[in-house]
Each structure stands twice: as structure tokens, then as C-alpha cells.
C-alpha positions as CSV (number, residue, x, y, z in Angstrom):
1,A,6.6,-3.9,21.5
2,M,7.1,-1.5,25.1
3,S,4.6,0.0,26.3
4,P,3.9,1.3,29.9
5,A,0.9,0.0,30.1
6,H,1.9,-3.6,31.1
7,M,1.8,-3.2,34.6
8,I,1.7,-6.3,37.0
9,A,-1.7,-6.7,38.5
10,G,-2.3,-4.2,41.9
11,V,0.7,-1.4,40.3
12,E,-1.4,1.7,38.3
13,A,-0.6,4.4,36.6
14,S,0.9,7.8,38.5
15,P,-1.5,10.7,37.5
16,D,1.4,12.4,35.4
17,K,-0.2,14.0,32.0
18,M,2.7,12.7,29.6
19,L,2.2,9.3,31.0
20,Q,-1.1,9.3,30.8
21,G,-1.0,10.4,26.9
22,R,1.7,7.4,26.9
23,L,-1.1,5.6,28.7
24,F,-3.6,6.7,24.9
25,S,-1.0,6.1,22.9
26,Y,1.4,3.8,22.3
27,P,-0.9,0.7,21.2
28,D,-2.0,2.7,18.5
29,T,1.3,3.8,17.3
30,H,2.2,-0.3,17.4
31,M,-0.2,-0.7,15.7
32,H,0.0,1.9,12.9
33,R,4.3,1.3,13.1
34,L,4.4,-2.4,13.3
35,G,0.6,-3.4,12.1
36,A,-2.0,-4.8,13.5
37,N,-0.6,-8.3,14.1
38,Y,2.1,-6.7,16.6
39,L,0.8,-8.9,19.3
40,Q,1.7,-11.7,16.8
41,I,5.7,-11.1,17.0
42,P,7.6,-13.5,19.2
43,V,8.9,-10.9,21.3
44,N,5.1,-8.7,21.5
45,C,3.6,-12.2,22.2
46,P,1.8,-13.3,25.7
47,F,3.5,-16.6,26.9
48,A,0.2,-18.4,26.5
49,K,-1.5,-19.3,23.0
50,V,-4.0,-17.3,21.9
51,R,-6.4,-19.4,20.8
52,N,-9.5,-17.4,19.2
53,Y,-11.2,-17.1,15.6
54,Q,-9.3,-13.5,15.1
55,R,-7.2,-14.9,11.7
56,D,-6.0,-13.6,8.8
57,G,-5.3,-10.0,8.1
58,K,-2.9,-7.7,7.1
59,M,1.0,-9.3,8.1
60,T,0.3,-12.4,9.7
61,I,3.0,-13.2,11.8
62,N,3.0,-16.6,12.8
63,D,0.8,-20.1,11.6
64,N,-2.3,-18.7,11.2
65,Q,-3.0,-21.1,13.4
66,G,-2.6,-24.0,11.4
67,G,-5.4,-26.2,9.9
68,A,-7.5,-25.1,12.6
69,P,-11.8,-24.4,11.5
70,N,-12.9,-21.3,11.7
71,Y,-16.6,-22.1,12.8
72,F,-17.5,-22.2,16.5
73,P,-18.4,-25.6,17.9
74,N,-15.6,-27.7,16.0
75,S,-14.5,-30.9,17.2
76,F,-11.1,-29.4,16.4
77,S,-9.8,-28.8,20.1
78,G,-11.0,-24.6,19.5
79,P,-11.6,-22.9,21.7
80,V,-14.6,-24.1,24.0
81,E,-16.9,-21.9,27.3
82,R,-16.5,-22.0,30.2
83,P,-20.2,-22.0,31.7
84,D,-18.5,-22.6,34.9
85,L,-17.1,-19.3,34.7
86,V,-20.4,-17.0,34.0
87,G,-22.5,-15.8,36.4
88,P,-22.4,-14.0,39.7
89,G,-20.0,-15.0,42.4
90,H,-17.6,-15.6,39.0
91,D,-15.0,-12.3,38.4
92,H,-12.1,-12.7,36.4
93,F,-10.2,-10.4,38.4
94,P,-11.0,-11.3,42.4
95,V,-9.9,-7.8,44.5
96,T,-8.5,-9.5,47.2
97,G,-6.2,-7.2,49.5
98,H,-7.1,-3.4,50.3
99,T,-9.9,-1.9,48.4
100,G,-11.9,1.1,48.8
101,D,-11.9,5.0,47.0
102,V,-9.8,5.9,44.9
103,K,-7.9,9.4,46.9
104,R,-7.7,12.3,44.1
105,Y,-5.5,14.2,43.0
106,N,-5.4,17.4,42.7
107,S,-3.1,19.3,39.8
108,A,-4.3,22.4,39.5
109,D,-1.1,23.9,40.7
110,E,1.5,21.7,38.1
111,D,3.8,23.2,35.3
112,N,3.3,20.7,33.5
113,F,4.5,22.6,29.9
114,T,8.2,24.0,31.4
115,Q,11.4,21.6,31.6
């Protein structure tokens, strides 16, 4: 399902109020129309297989992770902890390039109703 929130890294949404509303409402609309497991639909799922212990539920599309056990820890190639990625200095999304404060956008004089 298309969502304007799916952007490449480094690209941010504009301060347009219509876009901001869509960023908020699209995931809720997908969940309502396609079901709670809408990310399992092949056209919507990520390229990398998700391995977690959240299973079943309404409208399950995929193989429900097969016969994998639903407990932690398990010895059947389930998700594993990565202690090497926890702690200070191990940001999941390191910032590179330009950093700093975001400038404020003054939208006080905009006409958001005329089409």
C-alpha cells in the first residue's frame, strides 16, 4: 500500500499541512482496509524477511513463519540478541554529513483553504 511516509534516508517531508495529515493517516487507513497484517501482503512486505515472535492474528497472509516455535530463546534459528549493538556509541542510524538544527517554517500567512 502506498504511503508518503516511505522515504529514502535523508529526505524529509515538507511542512505542507495536507502532506503532514497524510503521513499520519495512511498507515491507519491501510490497517483498516487491508487488515492488521497488511505488511505481509507480498507487494507491501520488505525485502528482508522479518523474524520475530509476533504471529497469527486476523488476515495472516504468509506461512506464519512455518512451524517455528513461538518462544524465546529457542534453538531453531529464531531471532537472536545482538549485544554488540547495544550501549553508548552504537546508534542504529548513525548521522553522517550535515547535522544541526532544523529551521522553522512560518506558515502563518498561508491560505490553506482556497483551491
